[in-house]
C-alpha positions in Angstrom: 27.1 5.9 81.9 28.5 6.7 85.3 30.0 3.8 87.2 28.9 5.1 90.7 25.3 5.2 89.5 25.5 1.6 88.4 27.2 0.6 91.7 24.2 2.0 93.6 22.0 -0.3 91.5 24.1 -3.3 92.6 23.7 -2.8 96.4 22.0 -6.2 96.8 24.9 -7.9 95.0 27.4 -6.2 97.2 25.5 -7.1 100.3 25.3 -10.8 99.3 29.0 -10.8 98.4 29.8 -9.3 101.8 28.1 -12.1 103.5 29.9 -14.7 101.4 33.3 -13.0 102.0 32.7 -13.0 105.7 31.9 -16.7 105.6 35.0 -17.4 103.6 37.2 -15.5 106.1 35.7 -17.4 109.0 36.4 -20.7 107.4 40.0 -19.6 106.5 40.6 -18.7 110.2 39.7 -22.2 111.3 42.7 -23.5 109.2 41.0 -26.8 108.9 39.8 -26.4 105.3 42.0 -25.5 102.3 41.2 -22.3 100.4 40.7 -24.2 97.2 38.0 -26.3 98.9 36.3 -23.2 100.3 36.3 -21.6 96.9 34.7 -24.7 95.5 32.0 -24.6 98.3 31.0 -20.9 97.6 31.1 -21.2 93.8 27.4 -22.2 93.5 26.4 -19.0 95.4 28.5 -16.9 93.2 27.0 -18.5 90.1 23.5 -17.8 91.4 24.4 -14.1 91.9 26.1 -14.0 88.4 22.9 -15.3 86.7 21.0 -12.4 88.4 23.4 -10.0 86.8 22.7 -11.2 83.3 19.9 -8.6 82.9 22.7 -6.0 82.9 24.3 -5.0 79.6 27.9 -5.6 78.9 28.7 -1.9 78.6 27.3 -1.6 82.2 29.2 -4.6 83.7 32.6 -4.0 82.2 33.2 -0.5 83.8 32.1 -1.9 87.2 34.5 -4.9 86.8 37.3 -2.5 85.9 36.6 -0.4 89.0 36.8 -3.4 91.3 40.0 -4.6 89.6 41.6 -1.3 90.1 40.4 -1.3 93.7 41.9 -4.7 94.3 45.2 -3.7 92.7 45.5 -0.8 95.2 44.8 -3.2 98.1 47.4 -5.7 96.9 50.0 -2.8 96.6 49.2 -1.9 100.2 49.7 -5.5 101.3 53.2 -5.5 99.6 54.1 -2.3 101.4 53.0 -3.7 104.8 54.8 -7.0 104.2 58.1 -5.3 103.1 57.9 -3.2 106.3 57.3 -6.3 108.4 53.8 -5.2 109.4 50.8 -7.4 109.7 47.8 -7.2 107.4 44.7 -6.4 109.5 41.5 -8.4 109.4 39.6 -5.5 107.9 42.0 -5.2 105.0 41.9 -8.9 104.4 38.1 -8.7 104.4 38.2 -5.8 101.9 40.5 -7.8 99.5 38.4 -10.9 99.8 35.3 -8.9 99.0 36.8 -7.3 95.9 38.1 -10.7 94.7 34.7 -12.3 95.0 33.0 -9.3 93.3 35.5 -9.6 90.4 34.9 -13.4 90.1 31.1 -12.9 90.1 31.0 -10.1 87.5 33.4 -12.1 85.3 31.1 -15.1 85.6 28.1 -12.8 84.6 30.0 -11.5 81.6 30.9 -15.0 80.4 27.3 -16.2 80.9 26.0 -13.1 79.1 28.4 -13.8 76.1 27.2 -17.4 75.9 23.6 -16.3 76.1 24.0 -13.7 73.4 25.4 -16.2 71.0 22.0 -17.9 70.8 20.6 -14.8 69.0 22.7 -14.8 65.9 20.0 -15.9 63.4 18.4 -12.5 62.5 19.1 -11.0 59.1 19.2 -7.7 57.3 19.3 -7.2 53.5 22.7 -5.8 52.5 21.6 -3.0 50.2 19.8 -1.3 53.2 23.1 -1.2 55.0 25.3 -0.3 52.0 23.0 2.5 50.9 22.8 4.1 54.4 19.0 3.9 54.5 18.9 4.2 58.3 20.2 7.3 60.1 21.4 8.0 63.7 20.5 11.1 65.6 17.8 13.7 64.9 18.2 16.2 62.1 18.2 19.9 63.0 14.7 21.6 62.4 16.2 23.8 59.6 17.6 20.7 57.9 14.2 18.9 58.1 12.3 21.8 56.7 14.7 22.2 53.8 14.2 18.5 52.9 10.5 18.4 53.3 8.1 19.5 50.6 4.7 19.5 52.2 4.6 16.2 54.1 7.1 14.4 51.8 10.8 14.3 52.7 13.4 13.6 50.1 17.2 13.6 50.2 20.2 12.3 48.4 22.5 10.2 50.5 26.1 9.8 49.7 27.8 7.5 52.1 29.3 4.2 50.9 26.7 3.8 48.1 24.6 6.7 46.7 20.8 6.6 47.0 17.8 8.9 46.9 15.6 8.5 49.9 11.9 9.6 50.0 9.3 9.3 52.7 5.7 10.2 52.2 5.3 10.8 56.0 8.2 13.1 56.2 10.0 10.6 58.4 13.7 9.5 58.5 14.2 5.8 59.3 16.3 5.3 62.4 17.9 2.4 64.3 14.5 1.4 65.8 13.0 1.1 62.3 16.0 -1.1 61.5 15.1 -3.4 64.4 11.4 -3.6 63.2 12.6 -4.5 59.7 15.0 -7.1 61.1 12.0 -8.5 63.1 9.9 -8.7 59.8 12.7 -10.6 58.1 12.8 -13.0 61.1 9.1 -13.6 60.6 9.8 -14.0 56.8 12.2 -16.8 57.6 9.9 -18.4 60.1 6.9 -18.3 57.8 8.6 -20.1 54.9 10.2 -17.1 53.0 6.9 -16.0 51.4 6.5 -12.6 49.9 3.6 -11.9 52.2 3.6 -12.4 55.9 0.8 -12.0 58.5 1.5 -11.4 62.2 0.3 -10.0 65.4 2.4 -7.3 67.0 3.2 -9.7 69.9 4.9 -12.0 67.3 6.8 -9.1 65.8 7.9 -7.8 69.2 9.2 -11.3 70.1 11.0 -11.5 66.8 12.6 -8.1 67.7 13.8 -9.6 71.0 11.8 -7.0 72.9 9.1 -7.3 75.6 5.6 -7.1 74.2 3.7 -4.1 75.7 1.3 -1.4 74.8 4.0 1.2 74.5 6.1 -1.1 72.3 3.0 -1.8 70.1 2.6 1.9 69.5 6.2 2.3 68.4 5.8 -0.7 66.1 2.7 0.7 64.5 4.4 4.1 63.8 7.5 2.3 62.5 5.6 0.1 60.1 3.8 3.2 58.8 7.1 4.9 58.1 8.8 1.9 56.5 5.7 1.5 54.2 5.9 5.2 53.3 9.6 4.9 52.2 10.8 4.9 48.7 14.5 4.1 47.9 16.3 4.7 44.6 19.6 2.9 44.5 22.3 4.4 42.2 24.6 1.4 42.7 22.9 -1.9 43.4 24.3 -5.3 44.4 23.0 -8.4 42.7 24.4 -11.6 44.3 24.0 -13.4 41.0 26.5 -11.1 39.5 28.6 -10.9 42.7 29.3 -7.2 42.2 27.8 -3.7 42.3 26.6 -2.3 39.0 25.2 1.0 37.7 21.5 0.9 38.2 18.4 2.9 39.0 16.5 0.5 41.2 13.5 2.0 42.9 11.2 0.3 45.4 9.3 0.6 48.6 10.6 -2.0 51.1 7.0 -2.8 52.0 4.9 -2.9 48.8 1.6 -3.1 50.8 0.6 -2.9 54.4 -2.8 -4.0 55.6 -3.9 -3.3 59.2 -6.0 -5.9 60.9 -8.4 -4.7 63.5 -9.9 -7.4 65.7 -12.5 -5.1 67.3 -14.0 -1.7 66.4 -11.9 -0.1 69.2 -8.7 -1.2 67.5 -9.2 1.0 64.4 -7.5 4.3 63.7 -4.0 3.5 64.7 -4.7 1.0 67.5 -4.5 -2.1 65.4 -2.3 -4.8 66.8 -2.0 -7.1 63.7 -1.0 -6.6 60.1 -0.2 -8.2 56.7 3.0 -7.1 55.0 4.0 -7.7 51.4 7.6 -7.1 50.4 8.5 -5.5 47.1 9.6 -7.9 44.4 13.1 -6.4 44.2 13.6 -6.8 48.0 12.0 -10.3 48.1 14.2 -11.5 45.2 17.3 -10.2 47.0 16.4 -12.0 50.2 15.7 -15.3 48.4 19.2 -15.0 46.9 20.7 -14.8 50.3 21.8 -11.2 50.0 21.8 -10.4 53.7 24.1 -10.4 56.7 23.4 -12.2 60.0 22.9 -10.0 63.0 23.1 -10.8 66.7 19.9 -8.8 67.7 20.6 -9.1 71.4 23.9 -7.3 71.0 22.2 -4.8 68.6 19.5 -4.0 71.1 21.9 -3.6 74.0 24.3 -1.2 72.3 23.6 2.2 74.1 23.5 4.5 71.1 22.1 4.5 67.6 25.5 5.4 66.2 27.0 2.2 67.7 24.1 0.1 66.4 24.5 1.4 62.8 28.3 1.1 62.9 27.8 -2.5 64.1 25.7 -3.3 61.0 28.3 -1.8 58.7 31.1 -3.8 60.4 29.2 -7.0 59.8 28.8 -6.0 56.1 32.4 -5.0 55.6 33.7 -8.0 57.4 32.3 -10.3 54.7 34.8 -8.6 52.3 37.6 -8.8 54.9 37.5 -5.0 55.3 38.5 -3.8 58.8 38.8 -0.1 58.2 36.4 2.8 57.5 37.2 6.1 55.8 36.0 8.5 58.4 34.3 11.1 56.2 32.4 8.4 54.3 31.3 6.8 57.6 30.1 10.1 58.9 28.1 10.7 55.6 26.8 7.2 55.8 25.2 7.3 59.3 24.8 11.0 60.1 22.6 13.6 58.2 24.9 16.6 58.2 23.7 20.2 58.6 26.6 22.2 57.2 25.6 25.2 59.2 26.1 23.4 62.5 28.3 20.4 61.6 31.5 19.9 63.5 33.8 17.2 62.1 35.8 16.9 65.4 32.7 16.3 67.4 31.4 13.7 64.8 34.7 11.8 65.1 34.5 11.8 68.9 31.0 10.4 68.6 32.3 7.7 66.3 35.2 6.9 68.6 32.8 6.5 71.6 30.7 4.2 69.4 33.7 2.0 68.8 34.3 1.9 72.6 30.8 0.7 73.0 31.5 -2.0 70.4 34.5 -3.1 72.4 32.4 -3.4 75.5 30.0 -5.5 73.6 32.8 -7.8 72.3 32.1 -7.0 68.7 35.7 -5.7 68.3 38.7 -6.1 70.4 40.5 -2.9 69.6 40.3 0.1 67.3 42.7 2.9 66.1 42.1 6.4 64.6 44.6 6.8 61.8 46.0 10.1 60.5 47.0 11.2 57.0 49.3 14.1 57.7 47.7 16.0 60.6 44.2 14.9 59.9 42.3 11.8 61.1 41.1 10.1 58.0 40.4 6.4 58.9 39.4 4.2 61.8 40.8 0.7 61.9 39.3 -2.1 64.0 40.0 -5.7 65.0 36.9 -8.0 65.0 36.4 -10.3 67.9 37.0 -14.0 67.6 33.3 -14.9 67.9 32.5 -12.4 65.2 35.0 -14.0 62.9 33.7 -17.4 63.8 30.2 -16.3 62.8 31.5 -15.1 59.4 33.2 -18.5 58.8 29.9 -20.3 59.5 28.0 -18.0 57.1 30.6 -18.6 54.4 30.3 -22.4 54.8 26.5 -22.1 54.4 26.5 -19.7 51.4 26.4 -21.3 48.0 29.0 -20.2 45.5 28.1 -17.1 43.5 27.4 -17.2 39.8 30.2 -15.8 37.5 29.9 -12.0 37.1 28.6 -10.6 33.8 31.3 -9.8 31.3 29.7 -6.3 30.6 28.4 -3.5 32.6 24.7 -3.7 33.3 22.4 -0.7 33.2 19.0 -1.5 34.7 15.9 0.4 35.7 13.3 -1.2 38.0 10.3 0.7 39.2 
């Protein structure tokens, strides 16, 4: 994102702030009102403008804030130079500094309001085995990679990220970060409808559960995503059972959606135009959900992250944080979220993409800092520091989670189909 482009979008804000800054300077020139009182008088106007900025994403607001802070610092340096030379600060320079100061205060207000607003959307869930198995991918695979993986219309591949799986899709589709959001929306409806194995909904309900605006275009995307999720088979080689509190050797096969029934309200809605459905979850998935084997997601933050890479890394941070892990092994993370084509894969470029994703996560207040770590001359890990509100959410979840049952004394070999 280019800051200058975003500044052009904020012309109305700048114009309003200019008017408020002019009014403040006029009141200061009268010398009859203290500056603190003037600031108190103009605060409601700044708050109104800040509320209008809440439609902006944090990764848009933060670079703009940084630009104005740098601009104000340069102005204040000029003031010091003028004062040390015994020169007077001009009215135009004072107006410029006042304008910057008010813009900074307004954007900081907007960011704080945005943070408080986002905290209300922390009640969505995603089942952990989906995250740990790397079921969802970022980016689009190269055509040669897709043709190699597809036999007819069926796509099959072995995934070796954090936990090995075999992924198969009867439509030849790879699930991406949008499909993740659809599944999270389905789980929200599952919670709202009493945690039943089968849920019924209109697309409008699902769109709202996904924290997105209902529209014809969105409904078409939802329809396609539901088809692809229902066409997915997953075979876990290592499966987590919360009753055993550990991963164990297993062959667990299931479709996330056991059955999908389209509901056409009129004849015209048939053939891909249906706008309601009945979804039944597979027994394995439903049992895992009932046992609380999921992480809580702030879907507002997820939706506003600017790339699929950042969104998927966010999910993995949430999962790892439950085990107090604050580091990723880079090659495993790359394998986990990216489908590599070894004929075109560039490790350095992949690491730069991951580093940019962590910057986006900093902008979104998911983390406060990160660091690429070397072993010898090679980058091998990326460490991160979770934000305070993320840690607070983890503590709340821990307080609400019942104690796990003691693990089994022997290794378990299980096959579920």
